[in-house]
ZAZA-921492 format. One line per 3 residues: number of its first residue (from 0); for each residue x, y, z of C-alpha. Coordinates in steps of 0.2 Angstrom, whole numbers, always signed. Layout:
// residues N
NUM = X/Y/Z; ...
// end
This chain:
// residues 290
0 = +288/-423/-55; +287/-442/-59; +288/-449/-41
3 = +274/-455/-30; +264/-441/-23; +252/-440/-9
6 = +233/-437/-12; +229/-418/-13; +247/-412/-13
9 = +254/-399/-25; +265/-413/-32; +249/-423/-37
12 = +241/-407/-45; +256/-404/-56; +256/-422/-62
15 = +238/-421/-66; +240/-404/-75; +254/-411/-85
18 = +244/-426/-91; +229/-415/-94; +238/-404/-107
21 = +247/-420/-114; +231/-428/-118; +222/-412/-123
24 = +235/-410/-137; +233/-427/-143; +214/-426/-142
27 = +214/-410/-152; +225/-418/-166; +214/-434/-166
30 = +199/-423/-170; +207/-414/-184; +214/-430/-191
33 = +197/-439/-193; +189/-424/-200; +201/-413/-211
36 = +218/-423/-213; +221/-426/-232; +219/-444/-236
39 = +211/-447/-219; +193/-453/-215; +186/-435/-218
42 = +171/-438/-206; +159/-424/-204; +157/-415/-188
45 = +141/-423/-183; +147/-441/-188; +163/-439/-178
48 = +154/-431/-163; +142/-447/-163; +157/-459/-163
51 = +166/-449/-150; +151/-448/-139; +149/-467/-140
54 = +167/-469/-135; +166/-456/-122; +152/-465/-114
57 = +157/-483/-116; +176/-482/-112; +174/-474/-95
60 = +160/-486/-91; +171/-501/-94; +185/-493/-83
63 = +172/-489/-70; +165/-507/-69; +182/-515/-70
66 = +189/-504/-56; +173/-504/-46; +173/-485/-44
69 = +154/-485/-43; +155/-490/-24; +150/-473/-18
72 = +150/-468/+1; +136/-456/+4; +135/-444/+18
75 = +116/-446/+19; +104/-458/+12; +87/-453/+6
78 = +72/-465/+8; +58/-465/-4; +47/-479/+2
81 = +57/-495/+0; +70/-486/-11; +85/-478/-4
84 = +99/-469/-13; +113/-457/-9; +107/-439/-7
87 = +122/-433/-18; +113/-441/-33; +101/-427/-33
90 = +114/-415/-39; +126/-427/-47; +112/-432/-59
93 = +111/-414/-67; +130/-414/-67; +130/-429/-78
96 = +118/-420/-90; +131/-405/-90; +145/-418/-93
99 = +135/-424/-109; +134/-407/-115; +152/-403/-112
102 = +159/-419/-120; +148/-417/-136; +151/-398/-137
105 = +170/-399/-134; +171/-410/-149; +160/-399/-159
108 = +172/-384/-154; +186/-393/-162; +176/-397/-178
111 = +174/-380/-186; +184/-380/-202; +186/-361/-202
114 = +191/-359/-184; +208/-365/-179; +210/-377/-164
117 = +222/-364/-155; +208/-352/-155; +195/-364/-149
120 = +207/-370/-135; +210/-352/-129; +192/-347/-129
123 = +187/-363/-120; +201/-363/-107; +200/-344/-104
126 = +181/-345/-101; +184/-359/-88; +197/-349/-79
129 = +184/-335/-77; +170/-347/-72; +181/-355/-59
132 = +184/-338/-51; +165/-334/-51; +161/-351/-44
135 = +174/-348/-30; +166/-331/-26; +148/-338/-26
138 = +153/-352/-14; +163/-341/-3; +148/-329/-2
141 = +137/-344/+2; +148/-349/+17; +152/-367/+10
144 = +170/-362/+4; +183/-355/+16; +198/-350/+7
147 = +209/-335/+4; +209/-327/-13; +226/-322/-19
150 = +230/-308/-30; +237/-320/-43; +220/-328/-45
153 = +212/-312/-50; +227/-308/-62; +224/-325/-70
156 = +206/-320/-73; +211/-303/-80; +223/-311/-93
159 = +210/-325/-97; +197/-311/-101; +210/-302/-112
162 = +214/-318/-121; +196/-323/-124; +192/-305/-129
165 = +206/-304/-142; +199/-320/-150; +181/-315/-150
168 = +180/-296/-152; +196/-289/-158; +201/-301/-172
171 = +187/-305/-185; +195/-312/-200; +203/-329/-205
174 = +204/-343/-192; +199/-330/-179; +182/-327/-186
177 = +172/-334/-172; +159/-322/-169; +154/-322/-187
180 = +149/-340/-186; +132/-341/-177; +133/-360/-175
183 = +151/-358/-167; +144/-345/-155; +129/-356/-150
186 = +141/-371/-146; +152/-360/-136; +138/-352/-126
189 = +130/-369/-122; +147/-376/-118; +151/-362/-106
192 = +134/-363/-97; +135/-382/-95; +153/-381/-88
195 = +148/-367/-76; +135/-378/-68; +146/-393/-68
198 = +160/-384/-59; +148/-377/-47; +141/-394/-43
201 = +158/-403/-42; +164/-390/-30; +148/-390/-20
204 = +151/-409/-18; +168/-406/-12; +165/-392/+0
207 = +150/-399/+8; +157/-416/+12; +157/-419/+31
210 = +175/-417/+39; +176/-436/+43; +172/-442/+25
213 = +184/-444/+10; +180/-433/-5; +175/-449/-15
216 = +183/-442/-31; +182/-459/-40; +165/-462/-34
219 = +159/-445/-40; +167/-447/-57; +159/-464/-59
222 = +141/-459/-54; +143/-443/-65; +149/-454/-80
225 = +135/-466/-78; +122/-452/-78; +131/-445/-93
228 = +129/-462/-102; +111/-463/-98; +107/-445/-103
231 = +117/-447/-120; +107/-463/-123; +90/-456/-120
234 = +94/-440/-131; +101/-451/-145; +85/-461/-145
237 = +74/-446/-145; +83/-437/-159; +84/-453/-169
240 = +65/-455/-168; +61/-437/-169; +46/-435/-180
243 = +48/-427/-197; +32/-416/-194; +42/-408/-180
246 = +58/-404/-189; +65/-422/-189; +69/-420/-208
249 = +82/-406/-205; +100/-410/-212; +108/-412/-195
252 = +95/-425/-189; +96/-434/-205; +115/-435/-204
255 = +114/-441/-186; +102/-455/-192; +113/-460/-207
258 = +128/-461/-195; +119/-474/-185; +111/-484/-199
261 = +125/-483/-211; +141/-483/-201; +157/-476/-209
264 = +171/-489/-212; +182/-479/-199; +169/-479/-185
267 = +178/-491/-174; +195/-481/-176; +185/-465/-172
270 = +178/-473/-156; +195/-480/-151; +203/-463/-154
273 = +192/-456/-140; +203/-465/-128; +214/-450/-127
276 = +198/-439/-125; +194/-450/-110; +211/-449/-102
279 = +210/-430/-104; +193/-429/-97; +198/-440/-81
282 = +213/-428/-78; +202/-413/-80; +189/-419/-68
285 = +202/-423/-55; +210/-406/-57; +194/-398/-54
288 = +193/-406/-37; +208/-397/-30
// end
């Protein structure tokens, strides 16, 4: 379990899965601490989401620049006049947009006071299991994925659907009252759609690489994160300067502005707390490449 493993082996996948769940647990605890723990910072969902997004964009960028993961080997370059860039950027760019949505909405999913974090995790993870199977089916149909689908995979999807249905449909009281919360349902649906596109793009990248070329996992992650940072920055500027005549005076946007102009005393700790979210995100990205 702890020894050195070869790239792409089952041993490496088990290691990644272990650290994925390890950091997932810590990430969930950190979110609840900063928002709801008695005597803690008591940050609102919007305020914590802003700080977590700042950390989620800046911390990976530092690692990428220091480790030089941005050195991307392309299968084909595109020439636009004097400009040339990897053809993969055409679909990694929208993947970065999807990543921005996933990172922000993952935090929001943990931020609902009337929904337990266990319920949020079951719904999110169960939905991703179903999405993963659908993406496999689509890419097998397209002829870009060649694999045997084992019965255990379909059983996994079946139980994932049962778990999600149990939370969303059959139980509608207390911490399980998810469908009665319109904002929670909007966040969930947006998260699922964005993640579906992201998983499809990641696997498209992996399954269409020429046989003689490496997967470029670190390169993909680096470029995706750079696009995510650019997307998050552009959206933040647009929201901050959104005119009041077009709805810029709604409470959510006003709270976003106040978070930027009047930082909470715990803002630095909230950003540093996202380190665990970053570690979880790295493990999740690598697991999706198997």
